[in-house]
C-alpha positions, 0 to 999 in steps of 0.5 A, a space after each residue: 498494552 497487552 494485546 499484540 494487535 493493539 501493540 502493532 497498531 500503536 507502533 504503526 501509528 507512531 511510525 506513520 507520524 514519524 515518517 510523515 514528519 520526516 517527509 513533510 507530509 500531513 498525516 491526515 492526508 495518509 489513508 494508511 488502511 487503504 494502502 495496507 489493503 492495497 499492499 496485502 492484495 498485491 502481496 497475496 495475488 501478485 508477489 510479496 516484493 511487488 507490494 512495496 514496489 506498488 506502494 512506491 509507484 503509487 506514491 510517485 504517481 501521486 507526487 507527480 500529480 498523475 494518480 487518479 482519485 481511484 488509483 488505489 481501487 484500480 490497483 487493487 482490482 488489477 492485483 485481484 485479476 492478476 494471472 501469471 503468464 507462466 501459469 497460462 502457458 502451462 
Protein backbone atom coordinates (compact mmCIF):
# COMPACT_ATOMS: atom_id res chain seq x y z
CA UNK A 1 0.00 0.00 0.00
CA UNK A 2 1.95 3.00 -1.23
CA UNK A 3 -0.92 5.37 -1.93
CA UNK A 4 -1.37 7.58 1.18
CA UNK A 5 -5.15 7.82 0.71
CA UNK A 6 -5.41 4.05 0.38
CA UNK A 7 -3.34 3.63 3.55
CA UNK A 8 -5.57 6.08 5.46
CA UNK A 9 -8.69 4.23 4.35
CA UNK A 10 -7.15 0.92 5.42
CA UNK A 11 -6.45 2.34 8.89
CA UNK A 12 -9.95 3.81 9.03
CA UNK A 13 -11.46 0.44 8.10
CA UNK A 14 -9.40 -1.32 10.76
CA UNK A 15 -10.26 1.28 13.41
CA UNK A 16 -13.96 1.19 12.57
CA UNK A 17 -14.04 -2.60 12.84
CA UNK A 18 -12.11 -2.60 16.12
CA UNK A 19 -14.19 0.20 17.69
CA UNK A 20 -17.44 -1.49 16.61
CA UNK A 21 -16.32 -4.76 18.12
CA UNK A 22 -15.38 -3.04 21.38
CA UNK A 23 -18.73 -1.24 21.57
CA UNK A 24 -20.84 -4.20 20.45
CA UNK A 25 -21.98 -2.46 17.26
CA UNK A 26 -22.60 -4.21 13.96
CA UNK A 27 -20.19 -2.50 11.51
CA UNK A 28 -22.81 -2.90 8.77
CA UNK A 29 -24.96 -0.40 10.71
CA UNK A 30 -22.29 2.31 10.50
CA UNK A 31 -22.43 4.64 7.50
CA UNK A 32 -18.88 5.87 7.98
CA UNK A 33 -18.82 8.06 4.88
CA UNK A 34 -22.03 9.83 5.88
CA UNK A 35 -20.63 10.57 9.34
CA UNK A 36 -17.35 11.79 7.86
CA UNK A 37 -19.25 14.10 5.52
CA UNK A 38 -21.28 15.42 8.46
CA UNK A 39 -18.22 16.15 10.57
CA UNK A 40 -16.46 17.78 7.61
CA UNK A 41 -19.39 20.18 7.10
CA UNK A 42 -19.62 21.00 10.80
CA UNK A 43 -15.86 21.53 11.15
CA UNK A 44 -15.76 23.75 8.08
CA UNK A 45 -18.91 25.79 8.66
CA UNK A 46 -19.26 25.92 12.45
CA UNK A 47 -16.02 25.13 14.30
CA UNK A 48 -13.59 22.22 14.35
CA UNK A 49 -14.41 21.22 17.94
CA UNK A 50 -18.10 21.14 17.02
CA UNK A 51 -17.49 18.20 14.64
CA UNK A 52 -16.79 15.44 17.19
CA UNK A 53 -19.36 16.97 19.53
CA UNK A 54 -22.00 16.78 16.80
CA UNK A 55 -21.12 13.17 16.02
CA UNK A 56 -21.40 12.34 19.72
CA UNK A 57 -24.76 14.11 20.03
CA UNK A 58 -26.03 12.23 16.98
CA UNK A 59 -24.91 8.97 18.58
CA UNK A 60 -26.70 9.84 21.81
CA UNK A 61 -29.88 10.65 19.91
CA UNK A 62 -29.70 7.43 17.93
CA UNK A 63 -29.01 5.40 21.05
CA UNK A 64 -31.99 7.00 22.77
CA UNK A 65 -34.15 6.37 19.72
CA UNK A 66 -34.85 10.06 19.19
CA UNK A 67 -32.82 10.64 16.00
CA UNK A 68 -34.94 10.88 12.89
CA UNK A 69 -34.02 8.92 9.77
CA UNK A 70 -32.87 12.15 8.15
CA UNK A 71 -30.97 13.41 11.22
CA UNK A 72 -27.60 13.47 9.45
CA UNK A 73 -29.01 15.37 6.47
CA UNK A 74 -30.70 17.84 8.80
CA UNK A 75 -27.47 18.41 10.74
CA UNK A 76 -25.51 18.89 7.51
CA UNK A 77 -28.06 21.45 6.35
CA UNK A 78 -27.91 23.18 9.72
CA UNK A 79 -24.12 23.40 9.51
CA UNK A 80 -24.22 24.70 5.94
CA UNK A 81 -26.60 27.48 7.00
CA UNK A 82 -24.70 28.34 10.16
CA UNK A 83 -24.13 32.05 10.72
CA UNK A 84 -22.15 33.18 13.70
CA UNK A 85 -24.01 35.62 15.92
CA UNK A 86 -20.87 37.68 16.40
CA UNK A 87 -20.49 38.13 12.63
CA UNK A 88 -24.10 39.31 12.36
CA UNK A 89 -23.49 41.86 15.12
CA UNK A 90 -20.45 43.37 13.36
